[in-house]
C-alpha positions in Angstrom: 4.5 5.2 21.4 1.9 3.2 22.7 1.8 -0.1 24.8 -0.5 -2.0 24.1 -2.8 -2.4 27.0 -5.6 -4.7 26.0 -9.0 -3.9 24.7 -8.5 -0.1 23.8 -12.4 1.5 22.9 -10.3 4.3 20.6 -8.8 1.8 18.5 -11.9 -0.2 17.7 -12.5 -1.1 14.2 -15.6 0.9 12.8 -17.5 0.5 9.7 -14.9 1.8 7.0 -11.9 1.3 9.4 -10.4 -1.3 11.3 -8.1 -2.1 14.4 -4.6 -1.3 11.8 -6.4 1.8 10.5 -7.1 3.5 13.4 -3.2 2.7 14.8 -1.4 4.5 12.0 -4.4 7.0 12.5 -3.2 7.4 16.1 0.4 7.7 15.6 0.7 9.9 12.7 -1.1 12.2 14.6 1.3 14.6 14.7 2.7 14.2 11.4 -1.0 15.2 9.8 -0.8 17.8 6.7 3.3 18.4 6.8 3.3 16.2 2.9 5.1 13.7 4.7 5.5 10.0 2.9 4.8 6.5 5.1 5.7 3.0 3.7 4.1 0.1 5.0 3.7 -3.6 4.9 0.3 -5.6 4.8 -0.3 -5.7 8.1 -1.3 -2.4 8.3 -2.0 -1.4 4.2 -5.7 -1.1 2.6 -7.4 0.9 0.2 -9.8 3.1 2.9 -6.6 3.6 5.0 -4.3 5.3 2.1 -7.4 7.4 0.7 -8.2 8.1 4.4 -4.9 9.3 4.9 -4.2 11.6 1.4 -7.5 13.2 1.8 -7.3 14.3 5.0 -3.9 13.7 6.3 -2.5 15.2 3.0 -0.2 11.9 3.1 1.4 9.6 0.4 1.4 6.4 1.0 3.1 3.2 -0.9 3.3 -0.5 0.6 2.9 -4.0 -0.4 -1.2 -5.1 1.0 -2.8 -8.9 1.2 -5.1 -10.2 -1.7 -8.1 -10.2 1.0 -8.5 -6.5 2.1 -11.2 -5.4 1.7 -11.6 -2.7 -1.9 -8.9 -4.2 -3.2 -9.4 -5.1 -6.7 -9.2 -8.7 -6.5 -9.1 -9.0 -10.4 -5.2 -7.1 -11.0 -4.0 -11.0 -9.8 -3.8 -13.8 -12.4 -3.0 -17.3 -12.7 -0.9 -16.6 -15.9 1.4 -14.3 -14.7 4.8 -15.0 -16.3 8.3 -13.4 -14.4 8.6 -9.3 -15.1 4.4 -9.3 -15.8 2.6 -6.2 -14.2 -1.2 -5.3 -14.0 -2.2 -2.4 -12.4 -5.7 -1.1 -11.3 -6.4 2.8 -10.4 -9.0 4.4 -9.0 -9.5 7.3 -6.3 -6.1 8.3 -6.8 -4.5 5.2 -6.6 -2.9 2.8 -8.1 -2.9 -1.5 -6.9 -0.6 -3.7 -9.0 0.4 -7.3 -9.3 4.2 -7.6 -10.6 5.2 -11.4 -10.9 9.0 -11.9 -9.5 10.2 -15.0 -8.3 6.3 -14.7 -6.4 3.2 -12.6 -7.2 4.0 -8.9 -5.6 1.2 -6.5 -4.5 1.1 -3.1 -4.2 -0.8 0.2 -2.9 0.4 3.0 -3.8 -1.1 7.2 -3.7 2.3 8.5 -4.7 3.0 7.1 -8.0 1.5 7.0 -11.5 0.0 4.2 -13.8 2.2 5.1 -16.6 5.4 4.9 -14.7 5.2 1.7 -13.4 6.3 -0.3 -17.0 8.6 -2.5 -16.3 10.3 -2.4 -19.5 10.9 -4.0 -22.7 13.5 -6.7 -21.1 11.0 -7.0 -18.3 13.5 -7.5 -15.6 13.2 -4.2 -14.5 11.2 -3.4 -11.6 8.4 -1.1 -11.2 8.8 1.7 -9.5 6.2 1.6 -6.8 8.6 -1.6 -6.0 12.0 0.5 -6.2 10.4 2.9 -3.8 9.5 0.9 -1.5 12.9 -1.5 -1.1 14.3 2.4 -0.8 12.9 3.5 2.3 11.8 -0.2 3.4 15.5 -1.9 3.1 14.1 -4.7 0.8 12.1 -5.6 4.1 9.7 -7.8 2.0 10.3 -8.3 -1.5 
């Protein structure tokens, strides 16, 4: 457990990282390389962090994400989306998706395949990334 005691030189943001990126990396040090799965909310999720965790720490991640995060594809969101619609973009072994339920749900995952995100003909079924996130996060945000 880390207790915040003011500015910390170890957790300063870098060129490709921010403070939340460094906090997550610090907290998972003892889990690195063991193949764990990490679930996080939009305060911590970022494409750079997910790529870093996959390549350096062998960790799969899924989480909600803010549209304004650096390197998140803004074109995954469309104003014309109706309930059940899904947009998915793939890059660097990750998927970025926007699924419309009662509101837009933005997700990032490096553990799900884009083909498994189909919501089915009825469009009432949640994408696999949303199901997994809800299962492990206890329906926290969605």
